[in-house]
mmCIF file of the C-alpha atoms, coordinates in Angstrom:
data_MODEL
# 
_entry.id   MODEL 
# 
loop_
_atom_site.group_PDB 
_atom_site.id 
_atom_site.type_symbol 
_atom_site.label_atom_id 
_atom_site.label_alt_id 
_atom_site.label_comp_id 
_atom_site.label_asym_id 
_atom_site.label_entity_id 
_atom_site.label_seq_id 
_atom_site.pdbx_PDB_ins_code 
_atom_site.Cartn_x 
_atom_site.Cartn_y 
_atom_site.Cartn_z 
_atom_site.occupancy 
_atom_site.B_iso_or_equiv 
_atom_site.pdbx_formal_charge 
_atom_site.auth_seq_id 
_atom_site.auth_comp_id 
_atom_site.auth_asym_id 
_atom_site.auth_atom_id 
_atom_site.pdbx_PDB_model_num 
ATOM 1  C CA . CYS A 1 1  ? -1.739  -4.725  -2.404  1.00 0.00 ? 1  CYS A CA 1 
ATOM 2  C CA . SER A 1 2  ? -3.801  -2.895  -0.070  1.00 0.00 ? 2  SER A CA 1 
ATOM 3  C CA . GLY A 1 3  ? -2.961  -0.726  3.180   1.00 0.00 ? 3  GLY A CA 1 
ATOM 4  C CA . ASP A 1 4  ? -5.427  -3.043  4.910   1.00 0.00 ? 4  ASP A CA 1 
ATOM 5  C CA . VAL A 1 5  ? -3.321  -6.358  4.663   1.00 0.00 ? 5  VAL A CA 1 
ATOM 6  C CA . ILE A 1 6  ? -0.354  -4.035  5.293   1.00 0.00 ? 6  ILE A CA 1 
ATOM 7  C CA . ARG A 1 7  ? -2.046  -2.734  8.514   1.00 0.00 ? 7  ARG A CA 1 
ATOM 8  C CA . LEU A 1 8  ? -2.828  -6.632  9.711   1.00 0.00 ? 8  LEU A CA 1 
ATOM 9  C CA . GLY A 1 9  ? 0.861   -6.909  9.720   1.00 0.00 ? 9  GLY A CA 1 
ATOM 10 C CA . TYR A 1 10 ? 0.803   -8.893  6.569   1.00 0.00 ? 10 TYR A CA 1 
ATOM 11 C CA . LEU A 1 11 ? 3.685   -8.192  3.552   1.00 0.00 ? 11 LEU A CA 1 
ATOM 12 C CA . CYS A 1 12 ? 2.401   -7.833  -0.238  1.00 0.00 ? 12 CYS A CA 1 
ATOM 13 C CA . CYS A 1 13 ? 3.390   -10.803 -2.285  1.00 0.00 ? 13 CYS A CA 1 
ATOM 14 C CA . SER A 1 14 ? 6.439   -10.647 -4.808  1.00 0.00 ? 14 SER A CA 1 
ATOM 15 C CA . LEU A 1 15 ? 4.953   -10.352 -8.374  1.00 0.00 ? 15 LEU A CA 1 
ATOM 16 C CA . PRO A 1 16 ? 3.752   -11.949 -9.837  1.00 0.00 ? 16 PRO A CA 1 
ATOM 17 C CA . CYS A 1 17 ? 1.115   -13.633 -7.539  1.00 0.00 ? 17 CYS A CA 1 
ATOM 18 C CA . THR A 1 18 ? -1.782  -15.350 -8.113  1.00 0.00 ? 18 THR A CA 1 
ATOM 19 C CA . VAL A 1 19 ? -5.174  -14.400 -5.751  1.00 0.00 ? 19 VAL A CA 1 
ATOM 20 C CA . ILE A 1 20 ? -5.984  -17.773 -4.458  1.00 0.00 ? 20 ILE A CA 1 
ATOM 21 C CA . TYR A 1 21 ? -8.719  -15.580 -1.773  1.00 0.00 ? 21 TYR A CA 1 
ATOM 22 C CA . THR A 1 22 ? -10.374 -12.577 -1.343  1.00 0.00 ? 22 THR A CA 1 
ATOM 23 C CA . ASP A 1 23 ? -12.349 -10.637 1.725   1.00 0.00 ? 23 ASP A CA 1 
ATOM 24 C CA . ASP A 1 24 ? -13.149 -7.279  2.670   1.00 0.00 ? 24 ASP A CA 1 
ATOM 25 C CA . ASP A 1 25 ? -9.317  -6.554  3.344   1.00 0.00 ? 25 ASP A CA 1 
ATOM 26 C CA . GLY A 1 26 ? -7.804  -7.351  -0.148  1.00 0.00 ? 26 GLY A CA 1 
ATOM 27 C CA . ASP A 1 27 ? -6.572  -10.020 -2.450  1.00 0.00 ? 27 ASP A CA 1 
ATOM 28 C CA . TRP A 1 28 ? -4.330  -12.813 -0.852  1.00 0.00 ? 28 TRP A CA 1 
ATOM 29 C CA . ALA A 1 29 ? -1.954  -15.042 -1.923  1.00 0.00 ? 29 ALA A CA 1 
ATOM 30 C CA . PHE A 1 30 ? 0.394   -17.872 -0.396  1.00 0.00 ? 30 PHE A CA 1 
ATOM 31 C CA . GLN A 1 31 ? 3.983   -17.653 -0.878  1.00 0.00 ? 31 GLN A CA 1 
ATOM 32 C CA . ASN A 1 32 ? 7.013   -18.854 0.845   1.00 0.00 ? 32 ASN A CA 1 
ATOM 33 C CA . ASN A 1 33 ? 4.706   -20.525 3.276   1.00 0.00 ? 33 ASN A CA 1 
ATOM 34 C CA . GLU A 1 34 ? 2.822   -17.446 4.105   1.00 0.00 ? 34 GLU A CA 1 
ATOM 35 C CA . TRP A 1 35 ? 0.038   -15.306 3.947   1.00 0.00 ? 35 TRP A CA 1 
ATOM 36 C CA . CYS A 1 36 ? 0.839   -11.857 1.523   1.00 0.00 ? 36 CYS A CA 1 
ATOM 37 C CA . GLY A 1 37 ? -1.146  -9.574  -0.209  1.00 0.00 ? 37 GLY A CA 1 
ATOM 38 C CA . CYS A 1 38 ? -1.872  -9.547  -3.952  1.00 0.00 ? 38 CYS A CA 1 
ATOM 39 C CA . GLY A 1 39 ? -3.051  -7.096  -6.250  1.00 0.00 ? 39 GLY A CA 1 
ATOM 40 C CA . GLY A 1 40 ? -5.893  -4.439  -4.908  1.00 0.00 ? 40 GLY A CA 1 
ATOM 41 C CA . ASP A 1 41 ? -5.316  -0.936  -5.501  1.00 0.00 ? 41 ASP A CA 1 
ATOM 42 C CA . PHE A 1 42 ? -1.767  -0.582  -3.899  1.00 0.00 ? 42 PHE A CA 1 
ATOM 43 C CA . ARG A 1 43 ? 0.563   -2.908  -5.741  1.00 0.00 ? 43 ARG A CA 1 
ATOM 44 C CA . SER A 1 44 ? 4.080   -4.261  -3.717  1.00 0.00 ? 44 SER A CA 1 
ATOM 45 C CA . SER A 1 45 ? 5.896   -1.732  -6.589  1.00 0.00 ? 45 SER A CA 1 
ATOM 46 C CA . GLN A 1 46 ? 4.463   0.848   -4.256  1.00 0.00 ? 46 GLN A CA 1 
ATOM 47 C CA . LYS A 1 47 ? 7.633   2.674   -2.199  1.00 0.00 ? 47 LYS A CA 1 
ATOM 48 C CA . CYS A 1 48 ? 6.580   4.547   0.462   1.00 0.00 ? 48 CYS A CA 1 
ATOM 49 C CA . PRO A 1 49 ? 7.390   4.161   4.406   1.00 0.00 ? 49 PRO A CA 1 
ATOM 50 C CA . PRO A 1 50 ? 5.212   1.346   6.293   1.00 0.00 ? 50 PRO A CA 1 
ATOM 51 C CA . GLU A 1 51 ? 4.320   3.809   8.659   1.00 0.00 ? 51 GLU A CA 1 
ATOM 52 C CA . VAL A 1 52 ? 2.179   5.506   5.549   1.00 0.00 ? 52 VAL A CA 1 
ATOM 53 C CA . PHE A 1 53 ? 0.299   2.744   6.282   1.00 0.00 ? 53 PHE A CA 1 
ATOM 54 C CA . TYR A 1 54 ? 0.297   2.119   9.954   1.00 0.00 ? 54 TYR A CA 1 
ATOM 55 C CA . LYS A 1 55 ? -1.610  6.031   10.072  1.00 0.00 ? 55 LYS A CA 1 
ATOM 56 C CA . GLY A 1 56 ? -4.089  4.560   7.444   1.00 0.00 ? 56 GLY A CA 1 
ATOM 57 C CA . TYR A 1 57 ? -3.037  6.273   4.630   1.00 0.00 ? 57 TYR A CA 1 
ATOM 58 C CA . ASN A 1 58 ? -2.065  4.594   1.026   1.00 0.00 ? 58 ASN A CA 1 
ATOM 59 C CA . CYS A 1 59 ? 1.041   5.347   -1.174  1.00 0.00 ? 59 CYS A CA 1 
ATOM 60 C CA . CYS A 1 60 ? 0.378   7.811   -3.936  1.00 0.00 ? 60 CYS A CA 1 
ATOM 61 C CA . ARG A 1 61 ? -0.423  5.787   -7.147  1.00 0.00 ? 61 ARG A CA 1 
ATOM 62 C CA . THR A 1 62 ? 1.133   8.080   -9.584  1.00 0.00 ? 62 THR A CA 1 
ATOM 63 C CA . CYS A 1 63 ? 4.034   10.884  -9.748  1.00 0.00 ? 63 CYS A CA 1 
ATOM 64 C CA . HIS A 1 64 ? 1.627   13.391  -10.457 1.00 0.00 ? 64 HIS A CA 1 
ATOM 65 C CA . TYR A 1 65 ? 0.251   14.975  -7.309  1.00 0.00 ? 65 TYR A CA 1 
ATOM 66 C CA . ASP A 1 66 ? -2.216  17.707  -6.420  1.00 0.00 ? 66 ASP A CA 1 
ATOM 67 C CA . SER A 1 67 ? 0.130   19.565  -4.324  1.00 0.00 ? 67 SER A CA 1 
ATOM 68 C CA . GLU A 1 68 ? 3.593   20.435  -3.155  1.00 0.00 ? 68 GLU A CA 1 
ATOM 69 C CA . ILE A 1 69 ? 5.130   17.497  -1.186  1.00 0.00 ? 69 ILE A CA 1 
ATOM 70 C CA . GLU A 1 70 ? 4.916   18.313  2.852   1.00 0.00 ? 70 GLU A CA 1 
ATOM 71 C CA . LYS A 1 71 ? 7.318   16.052  5.275   1.00 0.00 ? 71 LYS A CA 1 
ATOM 72 C CA . GLU A 1 72 ? 5.942   15.549  8.563   1.00 0.00 ? 72 GLU A CA 1 
ATOM 73 C CA . ASP A 1 73 ? 7.888   12.588  11.168  1.00 0.00 ? 73 ASP A CA 1 
ATOM 74 C CA . GLY A 1 74 ? 10.184  11.890  8.621   1.00 0.00 ? 74 GLY A CA 1 
ATOM 75 C CA . ILE A 1 75 ? 7.344   11.251  6.043   1.00 0.00 ? 75 ILE A CA 1 
ATOM 76 C CA . LYS A 1 76 ? 6.833   12.926  2.798   1.00 0.00 ? 76 LYS A CA 1 
ATOM 77 C CA . TRP A 1 77 ? 3.153   13.523  1.892   1.00 0.00 ? 77 TRP A CA 1 
ATOM 78 C CA . ALA A 1 78 ? 0.871   15.008  -0.953  1.00 0.00 ? 78 ALA A CA 1 
ATOM 79 C CA . TRP A 1 79 ? -2.521  14.866  -1.954  1.00 0.00 ? 79 TRP A CA 1 
ATOM 80 C CA . GLU A 1 80 ? -3.831  13.032  -4.870  1.00 0.00 ? 80 GLU A CA 1 
ATOM 81 C CA . ASP A 1 81 ? -7.424  12.725  -5.648  1.00 0.00 ? 81 ASP A CA 1 
ATOM 82 C CA . GLY A 1 82 ? -8.514  15.212  -2.574  1.00 0.00 ? 82 GLY A CA 1 
ATOM 83 C CA . ARG A 1 83 ? -6.784  12.219  0.017   1.00 0.00 ? 83 ARG A CA 1 
ATOM 84 C CA . ARG A 1 84 ? -3.328  12.677  1.422   1.00 0.00 ? 84 ARG A CA 1 
ATOM 85 C CA . CYS A 1 85 ? -0.977  9.902   0.335   1.00 0.00 ? 85 CYS A CA 1 
ATOM 86 C CA . GLY A 1 86 ? 2.467   8.795   1.405   1.00 0.00 ? 86 GLY A CA 1 
ATOM 87 C CA . VAL A 1 87 ? 5.511   9.105   -1.416  1.00 0.00 ? 87 VAL A CA 1 
# 
């Protein structure tokens, strides 16, 4: 799901999920009586720390980075397609 959903304090949905609403923050579904992020550029299968989203970044999409992995504040970072991303 999108980083905007996480920054708003919501969780990504469990897959599979069905999008029932879309706004500027992402695609939304309703699971377990709660709104959650569904789909978008960054799926719930992404496994990087939530602090990555709080700092305004997203998880790296692949394991093929444009740079070496750096570690800062306990978070592993890389560059992918010219953008910093969390590993």
